[in-house]
C-alpha positions in Angstrom: 34.5 -70.0 21.6 36.8 -68.5 19.8 37.1 -67.6 15.8 40.5 -67.0 14.0 40.3 -65.8 10.5 43.3 -64.1 8.1 43.7 -60.7 7.7 45.2 -59.3 4.5 46.5 -55.4 5.5 48.5 -53.5 3.1 48.8 -50.2 3.1 46.7 -47.9 0.6 48.4 -44.0 0.6 47.7 -42.6 4.1 45.9 -45.6 5.0 45.7 -49.4 5.7 43.0 -51.5 4.8 42.7 -55.4 5.2 40.0 -58.1 4.5 39.7 -61.4 4.9 40.3 -64.3 2.3 37.5 -67.0 4.3 34.9 -64.3 4.9 33.4 -62.6 1.4 32.2 -59.3 1.8 34.6 -58.6 5.2 36.6 -55.8 4.9 38.0 -53.0 6.8 40.1 -50.0 6.7 42.3 -47.7 9.1 44.7 -44.7 9.6 46.7 -47.1 11.7 47.3 -51.1 11.0 45.6 -51.8 14.5 42.0 -49.8 13.7 42.4 -51.4 10.7 42.0 -54.7 11.9 40.1 -53.6 14.7 37.1 -52.7 12.2 37.6 -56.1 10.1 36.7 -57.6 12.7 33.8 -55.3 13.8 33.2 -56.6 10.3 33.7 -60.0 10.4 30.9 -59.8 13.9 28.6 -58.1 11.8 28.6 -60.5 8.7 28.5 -63.9 11.1 25.9 -62.6 13.5 23.9 -61.9 9.9 24.2 -65.1 9.2 23.4 -66.9 12.7 20.0 -65.1 12.2 18.4 -65.8 9.1 19.5 -69.9 10.2 17.4 -69.0 13.2 14.7 -67.8 10.8 11.6 -69.8 11.3 9.9 -69.8 7.7 11.8 -70.1 4.7 9.6 -68.9 2.1 11.4 -70.1 -0.8 11.4 -73.5 1.0 7.9 -75.9 2.5 7.1 -79.2 3.1 3.3 -80.7 1.7 2.4 -84.0 3.3 2.2 -87.2 1.4 -1.7 -86.5 0.5 -1.4 -82.8 -0.8 2.2 -83.7 -2.4 -0.6 -86.1 -4.7 -3.2 -83.3 -5.2 -0.6 -81.2 -6.0 0.8 -83.5 -8.3 -2.5 -84.9 -9.9 -3.2 -81.2 -10.5 -0.5 -81.2 -12.4 -1.0 -83.9 -14.0 -4.4 -83.2 -15.5 -5.3 -79.2 -15.4 -9.0 -78.3 -14.9 -11.0 -78.0 -17.8 -12.9 -75.5 -15.8 -9.9 -73.0 -16.6 -10.3 -71.4 -19.6 -7.5 -69.4 -19.4 -5.0 -72.3 -18.6 -6.4 -74.1 -21.2 -5.3 -71.6 -23.8 -1.5 -71.6 -22.7 -1.4 -75.1 -23.0 -2.5 -74.4 -26.3 0.1 -72.2 -26.8 3.6 -73.5 -28.7 6.8 -72.3 -25.3 9.2 -69.0 -27.7 11.7 -71.6 -28.1 9.6 -73.9 -30.0 8.9 -71.3 -32.6 10.9 -70.9 -35.4 13.0 -68.0 -35.1 15.0 -65.8 -38.3 18.3 -66.2 -37.8 19.3 -63.8 -41.3 19.4 -61.3 -42.3 19.0 -62.1 -45.8 15.7 -63.9 -44.2 14.7 -60.7 -42.7 12.7 -57.6 -45.0 14.5 -54.2 -45.6 14.0 -52.2 -43.8 14.1 -54.7 -40.8 17.5 -56.3 -42.3 19.1 -52.3 -42.7 17.5 -51.6 -39.6 19.3 -55.0 -38.3 22.6 -53.8 -40.0 22.7 -50.0 -38.3 23.0 -51.3 -34.7 25.6 -52.6 -34.8 27.7 -49.9 -37.3 29.8 -47.2 -35.1 28.8 -43.9 -36.2 
């Protein structure tokens, strides 16, 4: 199977630089156009090999599957947290930071805090 990709090659001083718009991150350089093209092709092969190896990884730790029974147990636990967990009980009683009132105007702050905020933003 042969893959064909676009190679954009430009002269940059004494070197030629190349990249491929179809393969993000693939680039090459060389003292001649041919050397530049060969280095770009090598970079593309490395990226493709890396992608193939990532796809064949048998365990992707970001995703997992639960049986229907385990999923029901998990969601039941979320819906009714255990009463024997005091730390969780304390966390559930607290309000979320985004639900707490925020002081947004410098006039609402104490004068020392207001001056500190104003001084931080001014150029010296």
